[in-house]
Structure formats: C-alpha cells, structure tokens
C-alpha atoms as an extended CHARMM CRD file, in Angstrom:
* protein
*
        43  EXT
         1         1  MET       CA              9.9100000000     -183.3690000000      137.9580000000  PROA      1               0.0000000000
         2         2  THR       CA             11.8310000000     -186.7410000000      138.9790000000  PROA      2               0.0000000000
         3         3  VAL       CA             15.5020000000     -187.2510000000      138.9920000000  PROA      3               0.0000000000
         4         4  LYS       CA             16.6880000000     -190.5170000000      138.1770000000  PROA      4               0.0000000000
         5         5  LEU       CA             19.3960000000     -192.0700000000      140.9020000000  PROA      5               0.0000000000
         6         6  PRO       CA             21.2910000000     -194.8380000000      140.3130000000  PROA      6               0.0000000000
         7         7  ASP       CA             20.2700000000     -198.2140000000      141.9850000000  PROA      7               0.0000000000
         8         8  ASN       CA             16.5570000000     -198.4300000000      140.9370000000  PROA      8               0.0000000000
         9         9  HSD       CA             15.9490000000     -194.9650000000      143.0950000000  PROA      9               0.0000000000
        10        10  VAL       CA             13.8190000000     -191.8900000000      142.4040000000  PROA      10              0.0000000000
        11        11  ARG       CA             13.8650000000     -188.5090000000      144.0330000000  PROA      11              0.0000000000
        12        12  LEU       CA             10.2700000000     -186.5360000000      144.3300000000  PROA      12              0.0000000000
        13        13  PRO       CA              9.7580000000     -183.2950000000      145.4210000000  PROA      13              0.0000000000
        14        14  LEU       CA              7.6910000000     -183.1470000000      148.6470000000  PROA      14              0.0000000000
        15        15  GLY       CA              5.0500000000     -180.3350000000      147.2780000000  PROA      15              0.0000000000
        16        16  LEU       CA              4.6220000000     -182.8050000000      144.3880000000  PROA      16              0.0000000000
        17        17  VAL       CA              3.1370000000     -185.5540000000      146.3810000000  PROA      17              0.0000000000
        18        18  ALA       CA              1.5880000000     -183.5430000000      148.5460000000  PROA      18              0.0000000000
        19        19  LEU       CA             -0.5100000000     -182.1930000000      145.7440000000  PROA      19              0.0000000000
        20        20  TYR       CA             -0.8130000000     -185.6050000000      144.4960000000  PROA      20              0.0000000000
        21        21  TRP       CA             -2.1740000000     -186.6450000000      147.8120000000  PROA      21              0.0000000000
        22        22  LEU       CA             -4.8590000000     -183.1680000000      148.1570000000  PROA      22              0.0000000000
        23        23  ARG       CA             -5.9580000000     -184.2030000000      144.8070000000  PROA      23              0.0000000000
        24        24  LEU       CA             -6.9440000000     -187.7770000000      145.9140000000  PROA      24              0.0000000000
        25        25  TYR       CA             -8.3330000000     -186.8690000000      149.6690000000  PROA      25              0.0000000000
        26        26  LEU       CA            -10.3850000000     -183.6560000000      148.6920000000  PROA      26              0.0000000000
        27        27  PRO       CA            -12.8330000000     -185.4210000000      147.0040000000  PROA      27              0.0000000000
        28        28  LEU       CA            -13.5350000000     -188.2040000000      149.2490000000  PROA      28              0.0000000000
        29        29  ALA       CA            -13.4930000000     -185.2650000000      152.0240000000  PROA      29              0.0000000000
        30        30  ALA       CA            -16.3630000000     -183.5670000000      149.6150000000  PROA      30              0.0000000000
        31        31  VAL       CA            -18.9370000000     -186.6530000000      149.7460000000  PROA      31              0.0000000000
        32        32  ASP       CA            -18.5660000000     -186.6880000000      153.4270000000  PROA      32              0.0000000000
        33        33  LEU       CA            -17.7110000000     -190.2600000000      153.9740000000  PROA      33              0.0000000000
        34        34  PRO       CA            -17.4270000000     -191.3330000000      157.6770000000  PROA      34              0.0000000000
        35        35  GLN       CA            -14.0980000000     -192.4130000000      159.0230000000  PROA      35              0.0000000000
        36        36  ALA       CA            -15.4790000000     -195.3880000000      161.2650000000  PROA      36              0.0000000000
        37        37  PRO       CA            -18.8420000000     -196.7890000000      161.2750000000  PROA      37              0.0000000000
        38        38  GLY       CA            -21.0840000000     -194.9800000000      163.3000000000  PROA      38              0.0000000000
        39        39  ASN       CA            -18.6170000000     -192.0890000000      163.0650000000  PROA      39              0.0000000000
        40        40  ARG       CA            -19.7640000000     -188.8240000000      161.1650000000  PROA      40              0.0000000000
        41        41  ARG       CA            -17.6260000000     -185.7800000000      161.9340000000  PROA      41              0.0000000000
        42        42  GLY       CA            -17.1620000000     -186.4680000000      165.7120000000  PROA      42              0.0000000000
        43        43  ALA       CA            -21.0140000000     -186.3320000000      166.4310000000  PROA      43              0.0000000000
C-alpha cells in the first residue's frame, strides 16, 4: 500500500488516510462527546 521513496519519504494513498481517519473519528462521534465545554451539537 505504500511506496518507498529515497531520503526516508513514504507515499500513502489519500483514500487510505481517509479510511484510517474515519475509523478513528466515527467511534468518537457515536459516543456524542461535546466539542467544547457547554456545547452539545449546537444546543
């Protein structure tokens, strides 16, 4: 999935990064954690 490049660089597909981000973010959204103190979904 990664392509090794010279000088310690790695090329990652953007879709792979997006999938990992969603995998980490969705459980936090499901728990309904507030984004800031006193702020719950715009209320």
